[in-house]
C-alpha positions in Angstrom: 0.4 89.4 169.6 -0.9 92.8 168.7 -3.7 94.7 170.4 -5.6 97.4 168.6 -7.6 99.5 171.0 -10.7 101.6 170.0 -12.8 103.6 172.4 -16.3 104.8 171.5 -17.9 106.6 174.4 -18.1 104.1 177.2 -17.4 101.1 174.9 -13.9 99.7 174.6 -13.0 97.4 171.7 -9.8 95.4 171.8 -8.9 93.6 168.6 -6.5 90.8 169.4 -4.1 89.5 166.7 -1.8 86.5 166.9 -1.5 84.1 169.8 -2.8 84.6 173.3 -0.6 82.4 175.5 1.7 82.3 178.5 4.0 84.8 176.9 1.4 87.3 175.7 -1.4 87.0 178.3 0.2 89.4 180.7 0.3 92.1 178.0 -3.5 91.8 177.4 -4.1 91.7 181.2 -2.2 94.9 181.6 -4.0 96.6 178.7 -7.4 95.6 180.1 -6.6 96.8 183.6 -5.2 100.1 182.3 -8.2 100.8 180.0 -11.2 99.4 181.8 -12.1 102.3 184.2 -15.4 103.8 183.2 -16.0 101.2 180.5 -19.6 99.8 180.4 -19.2 97.6 177.3 -16.0 95.6 176.6 -15.8 94.0 173.2 -13.0 91.5 172.4 -12.6 91.1 168.7 -10.9 87.7 168.0 -11.1 87.8 164.2 -7.3 87.6 164.0 -6.7 85.5 167.1 -4.9 82.2 166.0 -4.5 80.5 169.4 -5.5 80.7 173.0 -4.0 78.9 176.0 -5.1 78.5 179.6 -3.2 81.7 180.5 -5.3 83.5 177.9 -8.5 82.0 179.3 -7.5 83.2 182.7 -7.2 86.8 181.5 -10.6 86.6 179.7 -12.3 85.1 182.8 -10.8 87.9 185.0 -12.0 90.5 182.5 -15.5 88.9 182.5 -15.7 89.0 186.3 -14.7 92.7 186.3 -17.2 93.6 183.6 -20.0 91.7 185.4 -19.6 94.5 188.1 -19.6 97.4 185.7 -21.3 96.5 182.5 -21.1 93.8 179.8 -18.5 91.9 177.8 -18.8 90.4 174.4 -16.4 88.3 172.3 -16.8 88.6 168.6 -15.5 86.9 165.5 -14.2 83.8 167.2 -12.5 81.2 164.9 -13.6 77.6 165.1 -10.4 76.6 166.8 -10.7 79.1 169.6 -14.5 78.4 169.9 -13.6 74.7 170.4 -11.3 75.7 173.3 -14.2 77.7 174.8 -16.6 74.8 174.4 -14.2 72.2 175.9 -13.4 74.4 178.9 -17.1 75.3 179.5 -16.4 79.0 178.8 -19.3 79.1 176.3 -21.6 79.0 179.4 -19.8 81.9 181.0 -19.0 84.2 178.1 -21.2 86.1 175.6 -19.9 85.0 172.2 -21.2 86.4 169.0 
């Protein structure tokens, strides 16, 4: 998994590439925790995300809970496979997906 980080004022964009699973989820979690202070808008760009596991879902849910306190979070460019996981798990009701 690769994470490309872009900051624009109080907006943080994390473009995730590859697989978000048990092996890589801690890396994303660490990146979010290290970068989220002062961020009012978190954008997760999933254009190149191939797969997401329950470990990845946990990290996204944790990020959403944190951003509910300090701003907003949007997930963009979700593939049909990842969107299906979000739908099955009910995450489409919790997350803002564009």
